[in-house]
C-alpha positions, 0 to 999 in steps of 0.5 A, a space after each residue: 782528480 783523485 784515485 779512481 776505483 780500479 777495474 775489478 777484474 783481471 786487466 786485458 792484454 793490449 799493446 799497439 800491435 794487438 789493438 790495431 788488429 782488433 780495432 775494427 771489432 772493438 769499435 763497431 759501437 762507436 765508429 771511432 777511426 783507427 788512430 794514426 798517432 802512436 801515442 794515442 793508439 797506446 793510450 787507447 790500449 790502456 782504455 781497452 785493458 781496463 786502465 781507465 784513469 791512466 787512459 783518461 790522463 794520457 788522452 788529456 795530455 795529447 790535447 784535442 786528439 785525445 779528448 774522445 778517449 779521455 771522455 769515453 774513459 771517464 764516462 765508462 768509469 763514472 757509469 760502472 765503477 764510481 761508488 759516490 753519486 756526488 763524484 759520479 755527477 761531477 765526472 759527468 759534468 766534466 765530460 759534458 764541458 769537455 765534449 761541448 768544447 770539442 763539439 764546437 771545435 770539431 762539429 763534424 766529429 761524431 764522437 764529440 756529439 756522442 760523448 756529450 749526449 752520453 754524459 748528459 744522459 747519464 747525468 740526467 739519470 743521476 739527478 732524475 729524468 723528470 728534473 733533467 727534462 724540465 731543464 731541457 737536457 732531454 732535448 740536448 741529448 736527443 739532438 746530439 745523438 741525432 747529429 751523431 747518427 747523421 755524421 756516422 750512420 753506423 754508430 751503433 752506440 748512438 742508436 742504443 742511446 737514442 733508443 734508451 732516450 725514447 724509452 726512458 722519457 715515455 717510461 717517466 712521463 708517459 706517451 702523451 707528454 713524451 711526444 712533447 720531448 720528441 719521444 715515441 715508442 716506435 722510434 725507440 724500438 726501431 733504434 734498438 733494433 738497428 743497433 743490434 743489426 749494426 753490432 749484433 754481438 753487443 752485450 750493452 745493446 742487448 741489455 738496453 734493448 731488454 730494458 727498453 722493451 720492459 719500459 715500452 711494452 711492460 710485462 708482455 715483453 718480459 720473456 723476450 727481455 729475459 732472453 736478451 739479458 741471457 744472451 748478453 750475459 753469455 757474450 764473450 767480452 773482448 776488452 774491459 768495457 765489454 766485460 763491464 757490460 757482460 757483468 751488468 747483464 749477469 746482475 740483471 738476470 739475478 734481480 
């Protein structure tokens, strides 16, 4: 797999005991249940600390029970830390393959569908949204996210991603062609709003909502978007993944 880019900030201190106490707070976004297996819990502690490659490796060694962890760790690393576009796309393709197999083996596992949608969506952004739509990837993302929400109605991250799907499609191909992909402005805005209701302190929900507002409503919503970026930048991250979201919000404010 090669050596991944290291988490560029101080690592967070997590062990099994501290993670158990904070699990519900840390997993509001993905609705992942607390692992009962001690080794899996320890592997998740690596993820929350910022040791994404170690977390991924540990997850893969644990077999099917560690797939969600491995896929999430690899996706977060690829999205936020991988500098090479070629390597990033290859990493998302690996996650897509693993998540597809996991979804077939565990069709009632919400995060099997979510990890597939997330990796496919990010891969689609990497090759260009219009190319991804032409290849039918948009439909796959939408269906996987809708299945995630059906299985786990409080999955805030799936609501964020589905909102982003509607916004990006309309931004790239317009409302009329967007309808052929099942995208609508009203649905996109509703998804972002529901995500923030489910996870009101989520920096990534605020950032994606801000991005979505600008894509869907244009300049007239710029002040509202700027307020969301500022609120996201002011969030106190509880783990490494949240730190990356907060830093991204700060970068958005500087642009």
